[in-house]
Biopython code that builds the backbone (N, CA, C, O; Angstrom):
import numpy as np
from Bio.PDB.StructureBuilder import StructureBuilder

atoms = [
    (1, "MET", "N", (0.548, -1.420, 0.541)),
    (1, "MET", "CA", (0.523, 0.077, 0.016)),
    (1, "MET", "C", (0.795, 0.819, 0.148)),
    (1, "MET", "O", (1.411, 1.049, 1.188)),
    (2, "LEU", "N", (0.466, 2.251, -1.198)),
    (2, "LEU", "CA", (1.493, 3.277, -1.180)),
    (2, "LEU", "C", (0.865, 4.584, -0.094)),
    (2, "LEU", "O", (-0.349, 4.685, 0.080)),
    (3, "ARG", "N", (1.530, 5.224, 0.362)),
    (3, "ARG", "CA", (0.708, 6.858, 0.851)),
    (3, "ARG", "C", (0.376, 7.275, -0.470)),
    (3, "ARG", "O", (0.212, 6.820, -1.602)),
    (4, "ILE", "N", (0.343, 8.592, 0.322)),
    (4, "ILE", "CA", (-0.161, 9.688, -0.652)),
    (4, "ILE", "C", (0.763, 10.505, -1.008)),
    (4, "ILE", "O", (0.836, 10.540, -2.237)),
    (5, "ASP", "N", (1.231, 10.931, -0.685)),
    (5, "ASP", "CA", (2.623, 11.514, -1.599)),
    (5, "ASP", "C", (3.545, 10.447, -2.354)),
    (5, "ASP", "O", (3.742, 10.694, -3.544)),
    (6, "GLU", "N", (3.955, 9.651, -1.991)),
    (6, "GLU", "CA", (4.153, 8.352, -3.176)),
    (6, "GLU", "C", (3.391, 8.331, -4.259)),
    (6, "GLU", "O", (3.778, 7.923, -5.354)),
    (7, "VAL", "N", (2.359, 8.734, -4.034)),
    (7, "VAL", "CA", (0.839, 7.918, -5.393)),
    (7, "VAL", "C", (1.307, 9.587, -5.923)),
    (7, "VAL", "O", (1.852, 9.622, -7.026)),
    (8, "LEU", "N", (1.191, 10.424, -5.472)),
    (8, "LEU", "CA", (1.339, 12.183, -5.887)),
    (8, "LEU", "C", (2.499, 12.383, -6.743)),
    (8, "LEU", "O", (2.488, 13.086, -7.754)),
    (9, "LEU", "N", (3.568, 11.693, -6.268)),
    (9, "LEU", "CA", (4.820, 11.724, -7.045)),
    (9, "LEU", "C", (4.852, 10.496, -8.480)),
    (9, "LEU", "O", (5.238, 10.589, -9.645)),
    (10, "ARG", "N", (4.180, 9.285, -7.589)),
    (10, "ARG", "CA", (4.228, 8.111, -9.186)),
    (10, "ARG", "C", (3.807, 8.510, -10.422)),
    (10, "ARG", "O", (4.305, 8.505, -11.548)),
    (11, "CYS", "N", (2.665, 8.893, -9.894)),
    (11, "CYS", "CA", (1.649, 9.418, -10.612)),
    (11, "CYS", "C", (0.821, 10.335, -11.422)),
    (11, "CYS", "O", (-0.175, 10.361, -12.145)),
    (12, "ARG", "N", (2.499, 11.666, -10.524)),
    (12, "ARG", "CA", (2.332, 12.649, -11.437)),
    (12, "ARG", "C", (1.012, 13.728, -11.594)),
    (12, "ARG", "O", (0.768, 14.427, -12.578)),
    (13, "VAL", "N", (0.159, 13.638, -10.188)),
    (13, "VAL", "CA", (-0.992, 14.030, -10.085)),
    (13, "VAL", "C", (-1.007, 14.885, -9.017)),
    (13, "VAL", "O", (-0.415, 14.502, -8.008)),
    (14, "GLU", "N", (-1.637, 16.139, -8.999)),
    (14, "GLU", "CA", (-1.956, 17.490, -8.128)),
    (14, "GLU", "C", (-2.525, 16.877, -6.770)),
    (14, "GLU", "O", (-3.338, 16.017, -7.109)),
    (15, "GLU", "N", (-2.467, 16.930, -5.674)),
    (15, "GLU", "CA", (-3.422, 16.424, -4.757)),
    (15, "GLU", "C", (-4.717, 17.053, -4.662)),
    (15, "GLU", "O", (-5.734, 16.481, -4.270)),
    (16, "ALA", "N", (-4.631, 18.342, -5.065)),
    (16, "ALA", "CA", (-6.004, 18.722, -5.425)),
    (16, "ALA", "C", (-7.049, 17.889, -6.038)),
    (16, "ALA", "O", (-8.164, 17.596, -5.607)),
    (17, "ASP", "N", (-6.517, 17.601, -7.021)),
    (17, "ASP", "CA", (-7.282, 16.737, -8.381)),
    (17, "ASP", "C", (-7.167, 15.091, -7.485)),
    (17, "ASP", "O", (-8.104, 14.327, -7.714)),
    (18, "LEU", "N", (-6.550, 14.809, -6.944)),
    (18, "LEU", "CA", (-6.841, 13.343, -6.164)),
    (18, "LEU", "C", (-7.513, 13.560, -4.940)),
    (18, "LEU", "O", (-8.189, 12.565, -4.679)),
    (19, "GLY", "N", (-7.604, 14.358, -4.161)),
    (19, "GLY", "CA", (-9.087, 14.663, -3.512)),
    (19, "GLY", "C", (-9.822, 14.703, -3.920)),
    (19, "GLY", "O", (-10.735, 14.146, -3.312)),
    (20, "SER", "N", (-10.138, 15.237, -5.042)),
    (20, "SER", "CA", (-11.588, 15.731, -5.877)),
    (20, "SER", "C", (-11.966, 13.996, -6.405)),
    (20, "SER", "O", (-13.045, 13.454, -6.163)),
    (21, "TRP", "N", (-10.853, 13.357, -7.131)),
    (21, "TRP", "CA", (-11.472, 12.311, -7.512)),
    (21, "TRP", "C", (-11.850, 10.795, -6.490)),
    (21, "TRP", "O", (-12.536, 9.788, -6.670)),
    (22, "ILE", "N", (-10.837, 11.404, -5.199)),
    (22, "ILE", "CA", (-11.222, 10.413, -4.036)),
    (22, "ILE", "C", (-12.796, 10.885, -3.253)),
    (22, "ILE", "O", (-13.622, 10.083, -2.818)),
    (23, "ALA", "N", (-12.907, 12.347, -3.231)),
    (23, "ALA", "CA", (-14.455, 12.723, -3.575)),
    (23, "ALA", "C", (-15.583, 12.009, -4.304)),
    (23, "ALA", "O", (-16.633, 11.575, -3.831)),
    (24, "ARG", "N", (-15.201, 11.983, -5.387)),
    (24, "ARG", "CA", (-16.180, 11.653, -5.991)),
    (24, "ARG", "C", (-16.688, 9.959, -6.175)),
    (24, "ARG", "O", (-17.658, 9.438, -6.726)),
    (25, "ASP", "N", (-15.571, 9.451, -5.457)),
    (25, "ASP", "CA", (-15.518, 8.022, -4.907)),
    (25, "ASP", "C", (-15.383, 7.686, -6.625)),
    (25, "ASP", "O", (-16.323, 7.148, -7.210)),
    (26, "TRP", "N", (-14.260, 8.022, -7.259)),
    (26, "TRP", "CA", (-13.522, 7.834, -8.424)),
    (26, "TRP", "C", (-12.325, 6.489, -8.233)),
    (26, "TRP", "O", (-11.983, 5.461, -8.818)),
    (27, "VAL", "N", (-11.937, 7.390, -6.840)),
    (27, "VAL", "CA", (-10.821, 6.347, -6.243)),
    (27, "VAL", "C", (-11.252, 6.064, -4.836)),
    (27, "VAL", "O", (-11.948, 6.840, -4.181)),
    (28, "ARG", "N", (-10.723, 4.716, -4.335)),
    (28, "ARG", "CA", (-11.614, 4.420, -3.448)),
    (28, "ARG", "C", (-10.221, 3.867, -2.078)),
    (28, "ARG", "O", (-10.382, 2.744, -1.600)),
    (29, "PRO", "N", (-9.135, 4.608, -1.638)),
    (29, "PRO", "CA", (-8.655, 3.929, -0.834)),
    (29, "PRO", "C", (-8.980, 4.061, 0.439)),
    (29, "PRO", "O", (-10.027, 4.544, 0.872)),
    (30, "VAL", "N", (-7.808, 3.497, 1.239)),
    (30, "VAL", "CA", (-8.500, 2.964, 2.332)),
    (30, "VAL", "C", (-7.907, 3.880, 3.713)),
    (30, "VAL", "O", (-6.681, 3.820, 3.802)),
    (31, "ARG", "N", (-8.517, 4.623, 4.678)),
    (31, "ARG", "CA", (-7.751, 4.686, 5.742)),
    (31, "ARG", "C", (-7.149, 4.143, 6.610)),
    (31, "ARG", "O", (-7.520, 3.204, 7.314)),
    (32, "GLN", "N", (-5.718, 4.963, 6.617)),
    (32, "GLN", "CA", (-5.087, 4.033, 7.871)),
    (32, "GLN", "C", (-4.153, 5.048, 8.619)),
    (32, "GLN", "O", (-3.727, 6.076, 8.094)),
    (33, "ASP", "N", (-3.832, 4.572, 10.142)),
    (33, "ASP", "CA", (-3.766, 5.784, 10.502)),
    (33, "ASP", "C", (-3.808, 7.189, 10.383)),
    (33, "ASP", "O", (-2.899, 7.889, 10.830)),
    (34, "GLY", "N", (-4.781, 7.642, 9.822)),
    (34, "GLY", "CA", (-5.607, 8.408, 9.406)),
    (34, "GLY", "C", (-5.150, 9.207, 8.255)),
    (34, "GLY", "O", (-5.393, 10.403, 8.101)),
    (35, "ASP", "N", (-4.475, 8.465, 7.465)),
    (35, "ASP", "CA", (-3.729, 8.810, 5.886)),
    (35, "ASP", "C", (-4.709, 7.948, 5.393)),
    (35, "ASP", "O", (-5.624, 7.341, 5.950)),
    (36, "TRP", "N", (-4.240, 8.034, 3.950)),
    (36, "TRP", "CA", (-4.945, 7.351, 2.285)),
    (36, "TRP", "C", (-4.026, 6.452, 2.315)),
    (36, "TRP", "O", (-2.904, 6.890, 2.568)),
    (37, "ARG", "N", (-4.105, 5.468, 2.163)),
    (37, "ARG", "CA", (-3.228, 4.303, 1.790)),
    (37, "ARG", "C", (-3.817, 3.506, 0.147)),
    (37, "ARG", "O", (-4.856, 2.850, 0.085)),
    (38, "PHE", "N", (-3.178, 3.682, -0.682)),
    (38, "PHE", "CA", (-3.225, 3.011, -2.117)),
    (38, "PHE", "C", (-3.159, 1.875, -2.218)),
    (38, "PHE", "O", (-2.495, 1.478, -1.261)),
    (39, "ALA", "N", (-3.566, 0.776, -3.046)),
    (39, "ALA", "CA", (-3.494, -0.211, -2.917)),
    (39, "ALA", "C", (-3.271, -0.294, -4.619)),
    (39, "ALA", "O", (-3.635, 0.591, -5.393)),
    (40, "ASP", "N", (-2.640, -1.468, -4.983)),
    (40, "ASP", "CA", (-1.973, -1.080, -6.862)),
    (40, "ASP", "C", (-3.034, -0.720, -7.750)),
    (40, "ASP", "O", (-2.923, 0.085, -8.674)),
    (41, "HIS", "N", (-4.270, -1.471, -7.371)),
    (41, "HIS", "CA", (-5.806, -1.376, -8.324)),
    (41, "HIS", "C", (-6.134, 0.308, -8.133)),
    (41, "HIS", "O", (-6.590, 0.974, -9.062)),
    (42, "ASP", "N", (-5.834, 0.872, -6.809)),
    (42, "ASP", "CA", (-6.115, 2.460, -6.755)),
    (42, "ASP", "C", (-4.935, 2.882, -7.690)),
    (42, "ASP", "O", (-5.119, 3.890, -8.371)),
    (43, "VAL", "N", (-3.843, 2.278, -7.789)),
    (43, "VAL", "CA", (-2.879, 3.385, -8.198)),
    (43, "VAL", "C", (-2.784, 3.212, -10.294)),
    (43, "VAL", "O", (-2.184, 3.977, -11.049)),
    (44, "ALA", "N", (-3.687, 1.828, -10.719)),
    (44, "ALA", "CA", (-3.666, 1.610, -11.643)),
    (44, "ALA", "C", (-5.417, 2.463, -12.139)),
    (44, "ALA", "O", (-5.836, 2.540, -13.294)),
    (45, "ARG", "N", (-6.018, 2.906, -11.090)),
    (45, "ARG", "CA", (-7.076, 3.640, -11.803)),
    (45, "ARG", "C", (-6.824, 5.098, -12.009)),
    (45, "ARG", "O", (-7.383, 5.815, -12.839)),
    (46, "ILE", "N", (-5.759, 5.500, -11.002)),
    (46, "ILE", "CA", (-5.249, 6.803, -10.923)),
    (46, "ILE", "C", (-5.282, 7.119, -12.488)),
    (46, "ILE", "O", (-6.027, 7.925, -13.047)),
    (47, "GLU", "N", (-4.083, 6.115, -13.207)),
    (47, "GLU", "CA", (-3.203, 6.845, -13.926)),
    (47, "GLU", "C", (-3.920, 6.404, -15.532)),
    (47, "GLU", "O", (-3.712, 6.847, -16.662)),
    (48, "LEU", "N", (-4.971, 5.174, -14.932)),
    (48, "LEU", "CA", (-5.791, 5.583, -15.904)),
    (48, "LEU", "C", (-6.731, 6.689, -16.125)),
    (48, "LEU", "O", (-7.148, 6.808, -17.277)),
    (49, "ILE", "N", (-7.209, 7.653, -15.097)),
    (49, "ILE", "CA", (-8.169, 8.749, -14.902)),
    (49, "ILE", "C", (-7.155, 9.978, -15.821)),
    (49, "ILE", "O", (-7.580, 10.890, -16.530)),
    (50, "CYS", "N", (-5.863, 9.658, -15.546)),
    (50, "CYS", "CA", (-4.733, 10.733, -15.668)),
    (50, "CYS", "C", (-4.583, 10.700, -17.085)),
    (50, "CYS", "O", (-4.234, 11.639, -17.800)),
    (51, "ASP", "N", (-4.851, 9.639, -17.401)),
    (51, "ASP", "CA", (-4.474, 9.204, -19.342)),
    (51, "ASP", "C", (-6.070, 10.040, -19.574)),
    (51, "ASP", "O", (-5.981, 11.141, -20.117)),
    (52, "LEU", "N", (-7.510, 9.555, -19.184)),
    (52, "LEU", "CA", (-8.518, 10.397, -19.813)),
    (52, "LEU", "C", (-8.727, 11.902, -20.247)),
    (52, "LEU", "O", (-9.123, 12.502, -21.246)),
    (53, "VAL", "N", (-8.127, 12.285, -18.637)),
    (53, "VAL", "CA", (-8.141, 13.583, -18.500)),
    (53, "VAL", "C", (-7.351, 14.212, -19.166)),
    (53, "VAL", "O", (-7.807, 15.082, -19.907)),
    (54, "HIS", "N", (-5.854, 13.969, -19.119)),
    (54, "HIS", "CA", (-4.755, 14.715, -19.615)),
    (54, "HIS", "C", (-4.733, 14.626, -21.220)),
    (54, "HIS", "O", (-4.940, 15.423, -22.135)),
    (55, "ASP", "N", (-4.252, 12.762, -21.077)),
    (55, "ASP", "CA", (-4.286, 12.876, -23.075)),
    (55, "ASP", "C", (-5.451, 13.237, -23.443)),
    (55, "ASP", "O", (-5.547, 14.269, -24.107)),
    (56, "LEU", "N", (-6.411, 12.617, -23.168)),
    (56, "LEU", "CA", (-7.852, 12.409, -23.966)),
    (56, "LEU", "C", (-9.283, 13.745, -23.643)),
    (56, "LEU", "O", (-10.327, 14.013, -24.236)),
    (57, "ALA", "N", (-8.672, 14.230, -22.542)),
    (57, "ALA", "CA", (-9.090, 15.879, -22.482)),
    (57, "ALA", "C", (-10.711, 15.240, -21.967)),
    (57, "ALA", "O", (-11.711, 15.953, -22.049)),
    (58, "VAL", "N", (-10.752, 14.149, -21.567)),
    (58, "VAL", "CA", (-12.493, 13.421, -21.226)),
    (58, "VAL", "C", (-12.486, 14.475, -19.660)),
    (58, "VAL", "O", (-11.490, 14.631, -18.954)),
    (59, "ASP", "N", (-14.131, 15.213, -19.353)),
    (59, "ASP", "CA", (-14.366, 15.537, -18.481)),
    (59, "ASP", "C", (-14.974, 15.093, -17.237)),
    (59, "ASP", "O", (-15.441, 13.962, -17.100)),
    (60, "ALA", "N", (-14.968, 15.909, -16.407)),
    (60, "ALA", "CA", (-15.814, 14.994, -15.253)),
    (60, "ALA", "C", (-17.142, 14.398, -15.300)),
    (60, "ALA", "O", (-17.443, 13.429, -14.602)),
    (61, "ASP", "N", (-18.051, 15.045, -16.228)),
    (61, "ASP", "CA", (-19.083, 14.524, -16.635)),
    (61, "ASP", "C", (-19.533, 13.263, -16.996)),
    (61, "ASP", "O", (-20.551, 12.630, -16.719)),
    (62, "ALA", "N", (-17.811, 12.862, -18.189)),
    (62, "ALA", "CA", (-18.028, 11.809, -19.239)),
    (62, "ALA", "C", (-17.779, 10.830, -18.307)),
    (62, "ALA", "O", (-18.449, 9.803, -18.206)),
    (63, "LEU", "N", (-16.689, 11.164, -17.520)),
    (63, "LEU", "CA", (-15.903, 10.466, -16.336)),
    (63, "LEU", "C", (-16.926, 9.356, -15.444)),
    (63, "LEU", "O", (-16.798, 8.208, -15.018)),
    (64, "ASP", "N", (-17.940, 10.346, -15.432)),
    (64, "ASP", "CA", (-18.596, 9.623, -14.462)),
    (64, "ASP", "C", (-19.698, 8.355, -14.946)),
    (64, "ASP", "O", (-20.424, 7.686, -14.210)),
    (65, "ILE", "N", (-19.596, 8.304, -15.955)),
    (65, "ILE", "CA", (-20.514, 7.488, -17.069)),
    (65, "ILE", "C", (-19.126, 6.557, -17.815)),
    (65, "ILE", "O", (-19.280, 5.433, -18.293)),
    (66, "ILE", "N", (-17.984, 7.192, -17.791)),
    (66, "ILE", "CA", (-16.614, 5.399, -18.302)),
    (66, "ILE", "C", (-16.314, 4.967, -16.922)),
    (66, "ILE", "O", (-16.299, 3.757, -16.696)),
    (67, "LEU", "N", (-16.109, 5.680, -16.116)),
    (67, "LEU", "CA", (-15.636, 4.846, -14.654)),
    (67, "LEU", "C", (-16.351, 3.422, -14.502)),
    (67, "LEU", "O", (-15.810, 2.338, -14.721)),
    (68, "PRO", "N", (-17.629, 3.624, -14.097)),
    (68, "PRO", "CA", (-19.130, 2.987, -13.789)),
    (68, "PRO", "C", (-18.514, 1.151, -15.179)),
    (68, "PRO", "O", (-18.209, -0.022, -14.966)),
    (69, "LEU", "N", (-18.645, 1.948, -16.295)),
    (69, "LEU", "CA", (-18.557, 1.177, -17.533)),
    (69, "LEU", "C", (-17.225, -0.185, -17.400)),
    (69, "LEU", "O", (-17.231, -1.368, -17.741)),
    (70, "VAL", "N", (-16.082, 0.784, -16.672)),
    (70, "VAL", "CA", (-14.828, 0.158, -16.994)),
    (70, "VAL", "C", (-15.015, -0.613, -15.939)),
    (70, "VAL", "O", (-14.567, -1.731, -16.193)),
    (71, "ASP", "N", (-15.594, -0.533, -14.562)),
    (71, "ASP", "CA", (-15.653, -1.435, -13.370)),
    (71, "ASP", "C", (-16.310, -2.239, -13.771)),
    (71, "ASP", "O", (-15.789, -3.300, -13.428)),
    (72, "GLN", "N", (-18.005, -2.596, -14.833)),
    (72, "GLN", "CA", (-18.398, -3.179, -15.223)),
    (72, "GLN", "C", (-17.457, -4.462, -16.241)),
    (72, "GLN", "O", (-17.705, -5.666, -16.291)),
    (73, "VAL", "N", (-16.635, -3.897, -16.784)),
    (73, "VAL", "CA", (-16.108, -4.613, -17.544)),
    (73, "VAL", "C", (-15.077, -5.370, -16.979)),
    (73, "VAL", "O", (-14.471, -6.305, -17.502)),
    (74, "TYR", "N", (-14.942, -4.924, -15.953)),
    (74, "TYR", "CA", (-13.466, -5.410, -15.111)),
    (74, "TYR", "C", (-14.330, -6.511, -14.222)),
    (74, "TYR", "O", (-13.765, -7.598, -14.103)),
    (75, "ALA", "N", (-15.747, -6.365, -13.519)),
    (75, "ALA", "CA", (-16.313, -7.644, -13.150)),
    (75, "ALA", "C", (-16.700, -8.865, -14.205)),
    (75, "ALA", "O", (-16.877, -9.983, -13.721)),
    (76, "LEU", "N", (-16.790, -8.737, -15.160)),
    (76, "LEU", "CA", (-17.502, -9.644, -16.329)),
    (76, "LEU", "C", (-16.575, -10.337, -16.583)),
    (76, "LEU", "O", (-16.751, -11.527, -16.843)),
    (77, "ARG", "N", (-14.855, -9.547, -16.569)),
    (77, "ARG", "CA", (-13.990, -10.280, -17.114)),
    (77, "ARG", "C", (-13.817, -11.418, -15.826)),
    (77, "ARG", "O", (-13.918, -12.632, -16.002)),
    (78, "ARG", "N", (-13.546, -10.790, -14.539)),
    (78, "ARG", "CA", (-13.616, -12.255, -13.090)),
    (78, "ARG", "C", (-14.868, -12.870, -13.201)),
    (78, "ARG", "O", (-14.959, -13.941, -12.603)),
    (79, "SER", "N", (-15.739, -12.527, -13.734)),
    (79, "SER", "CA", (-16.644, -13.866, -13.930)),
    (79, "SER", "C", (-16.395, -14.654, -14.634)),
    (79, "SER", "O", (-16.561, -15.801, -14.222)),
    (80, "LEU", "N", (-16.006, -14.515, -15.689)),
    (80, "LEU", "CA", (-15.705, -15.101, -17.346)),
    (80, "LEU", "C", (-14.443, -16.111, -16.704)),
    (80, "LEU", "O", (-14.475, -17.341, -16.737)),
    (81, "ARG", "N", (-13.475, -15.385, -16.190)),
    (81, "ARG", "CA", (-12.147, -16.378, -15.432)),
    (81, "ARG", "C", (-12.830, -17.126, -14.946)),
    (81, "ARG", "O", (-12.562, -18.297, -15.216)),
    (82, "ALA", "N", (-14.055, -16.875, -13.987)),
    (82, "ALA", "CA", (-14.042, -17.766, -12.790)),
    (82, "ALA", "C", (-15.059, -19.128, -13.415)),
    (82, "ALA", "O", (-15.217, -20.250, -12.935)),
    (83, "MET", "N", (-15.610, -18.539, -14.595)),
    (83, "MET", "CA", (-16.366, -19.471, -15.399)),
    (83, "MET", "C", (-15.689, -20.563, -15.839)),
    (83, "MET", "O", (-15.794, -21.781, -15.691)),
    (84, "THR", "N", (-14.951, -19.800, -16.433)),
    (84, "THR", "CA", (-13.422, -20.888, -17.378)),
    (84, "THR", "C", (-13.065, -22.159, -16.389)),
    (84, "THR", "O", (-13.279, -23.369, -16.462)),
    (85, "ARG", "N", (-12.307, -21.156, -15.268)),
    (85, "ARG", "CA", (-12.210, -22.496, -14.060)),
    (85, "ARG", "C", (-12.797, -23.362, -13.896)),
    (85, "ARG", "O", (-12.155, -24.389, -13.675)),
    (86, "ALA", "N", (-14.172, -23.454, -13.903)),
    (86, "ALA", "CA", (-14.640, -24.260, -13.229)),
    (86, "ALA", "C", (-15.438, -24.829, -14.325)),
    (86, "ALA", "O", (-16.496, -25.314, -13.922)),
    (87, "VAL", "N", (-15.222, -24.921, -15.716)),
    (87, "VAL", "CA", (-15.247, -25.679, -16.587)),
    (87, "VAL", "C", (-14.223, -26.194, -16.438)),
    (87, "VAL", "O", (-14.381, -27.300, -15.921)),
    (88, "GLU", "N", (-13.125, -25.937, -16.647)),
    (88, "GLU", "CA", (-11.707, -26.595, -16.908)),
    (88, "GLU", "C", (-11.712, -27.725, -15.760)),
    (88, "GLU", "O", (-11.180, -28.798, -16.046)),
    (89, "ALA", "N", (-12.184, -27.584, -14.690)),
    (89, "ALA", "CA", (-12.220, -28.787, -13.187)),
    (89, "ALA", "C", (-13.373, -29.657, -13.822)),
    (89, "ALA", "O", (-13.420, -30.613, -13.048)),
    (90, "LEU", "N", (-13.981, -29.791, -14.440)),
    (90, "LEU", "CA", (-15.379, -30.730, -14.625)),
    (90, "LEU", "C", (-14.216, -31.610, -15.250)),
    (90, "LEU", "O", (-13.124, -31.333, -15.745)),
    (91, "PRO", "N", (-15.105, -33.113, -14.953)),
    (91, "PRO", "CA", (-14.575, -34.086, -15.839)),
    (91, "PRO", "C", (-14.807, -34.272, -17.168)),
    (91, "PRO", "O", (-15.999, -34.141, -17.444)),
    (92, "ALA", "N", (-13.866, -34.615, -18.400)),
    (92, "ALA", "CA", (-13.599, -34.314, -19.497)),
    (92, "ALA", "C", (-15.123, -34.397, -20.354)),
    (92, "ALA", "O", (-15.399, -33.451, -21.092)),
    (93, "ALA", "N", (-15.712, -35.104, -20.277)),
    (93, "ALA", "CA", (-17.341, -35.622, -20.841)),
    (93, "ALA", "C", (-18.376, -34.264, -20.513)),
    (93, "ALA", "O", (-19.063, -33.609, -21.297)),
    (94, "SER", "N", (-18.176, -34.120, -18.934)),
    (94, "SER", "CA", (-19.235, -32.756, -18.982)),
    (94, "SER", "C", (-18.453, -31.336, -19.383)),
    (94, "SER", "O", (-19.090, -30.307, -19.608)),
    (95, "ARG", "N", (-17.300, -31.387, -19.432)),
    (95, "ARG", "CA", (-16.655, -30.043, -19.823)),
    (95, "ARG", "C", (-16.704, -30.319, -21.806)),
    (95, "ARG", "O", (-16.710, -29.371, -22.592)),
    (96, "ARG", "N", (-16.729, -31.563, -22.172)),
    (96, "ARG", "CA", (-17.001, -31.613, -23.670)),
    (96, "ARG", "C", (-18.604, -30.960, -23.991)),
    (96, "ARG", "O", (-18.988, -30.309, -24.962)),
    (97, "ARG", "N", (-19.360, -31.423, -22.747)),
    (97, "ARG", "CA", (-21.298, -31.391, -23.277)),
    (97, "ARG", "C", (-21.197, -29.936, -22.717)),
    (97, "ARG", "O", (-22.004, -29.391, -23.470)),
    (98, "VAL", "N", (-20.665, -28.777, -21.755)),
    (98, "VAL", "CA", (-20.742, -27.536, -21.826)),
    (98, "VAL", "C", (-20.653, -26.823, -22.845)),
    (98, "VAL", "O", (-21.422, -25.954, -23.256)),
    (99, "LEU", "N", (-19.198, -27.395, -23.469)),
    (99, "LEU", "CA", (-18.374, -26.744, -24.437)),
    (99, "LEU", "C", (-19.125, -26.382, -25.725)),
    (99, "LEU", "O", (-19.204, -25.302, -26.310)),
    (100, "ASP", "N", (-19.873, -28.079, -26.119)),
    (100, "ASP", "CA", (-20.538, -28.040, -27.058)),
    (100, "ASP", "C", (-21.931, -27.352, -27.327)),
    (100, "ASP", "O", (-22.522, -26.980, -28.341)),
    (101, "ARG", "N", (-22.213, -27.346, -25.896)),
    (101, "ARG", "CA", (-23.721, -26.330, -25.803)),
    (101, "ARG", "C", (-23.543, -25.007, -26.487)),
    (101, "ARG", "O", (-24.099, -24.471, -27.446)),
    (102, "LEU", "N", (-22.233, -24.541, -25.374)),
    (102, "LEU", "CA", (-22.240, -22.839, -26.004)),
    (102, "LEU", "C", (-21.716, -23.171, -27.198)),
    (102, "LEU", "O", (-21.988, -22.147, -27.825)),
    (103, "ALA", "N", (-21.062, -23.991, -28.088)),
    (103, "ALA", "CA", (-21.061, -23.612, -29.050)),
    (103, "ALA", "C", (-22.610, -23.544, -30.237)),
    (103, "ALA", "O", (-22.665, -22.813, -31.226)),
    (104, "GLN", "N", (-23.378, -24.204, -29.923)),
    (104, "GLN", "CA", (-24.886, -24.404, -30.266)),
    (104, "GLN", "C", (-25.141, -23.183, -30.203)),
    (104, "GLN", "O", (-25.116, -22.561, -31.266)),
    (105, "ARG", "N", (-25.515, -22.343, -28.743)),
    (105, "ARG", "CA", (-26.137, -20.818, -28.751)),
    (105, "ARG", "C", (-25.560, -19.955, -29.518)),
    (105, "ARG", "O", (-24.395, -19.633, -29.751)),
    (106, "PRO", "N", (-27.240, -19.440, -30.091)),
    (106, "PRO", "CA", (-26.903, -18.640, -31.173)),
    (106, "PRO", "C", (-26.156, -17.059, -30.725)),
    (106, "PRO", "O", (-26.108, -16.623, -29.575)),
    (107, "GLU", "N", (-25.674, -16.450, -31.818)),
    (107, "GLU", "CA", (-25.412, -15.435, -31.055)),
    (107, "GLU", "C", (-26.879, -14.137, -30.826)),
    (107, "GLU", "O", (-27.938, -13.905, -31.410)),
    (108, "GLU", "N", (-26.010, -13.477, -29.444)),
    (108, "GLU", "CA", (-27.151, -12.845, -29.188)),
    (108, "GLU", "C", (-26.845, -11.064, -29.351)),
    (108, "GLU", "O", (-27.758, -10.260, -29.161)),
]
sb = StructureBuilder()
sb.init_structure("model")
sb.init_model(0)
sb.init_chain("A")
sb.init_seg("    ")
for serial, (resi, resn, name, xyz) in enumerate(atoms, 1):
    if name == "N":
        sb.init_residue(resn, " ", resi, " ")
    sb.init_atom(name, np.array(xyz, "f"), 0.0, 1.0, " ", f" {name:<3s}", serial, name[0])
structure = sb.get_structure()
């Protein structure tokens, strides 16, 4: 977990901007000993926000839409990985039936 000063330096973001992003719930660090602590996923999100804001000139209203969509994509990817592991753990005959069934399903 990184302290706020480490994140500010690493991500080259202003403290006021980061505070605003935390207030808007775009970044969700944890409080530890009265200070913010940032996990790796928080830093990655800050870097994404910086790219969107600085490189692509995405405004706050658009970020309010984009970030939840990004969260949904990551949640779907986690679910798909879990489903894949579950299918891989099946006996070969069951796995084949599941894969055959998926192959027969029409596109939606």
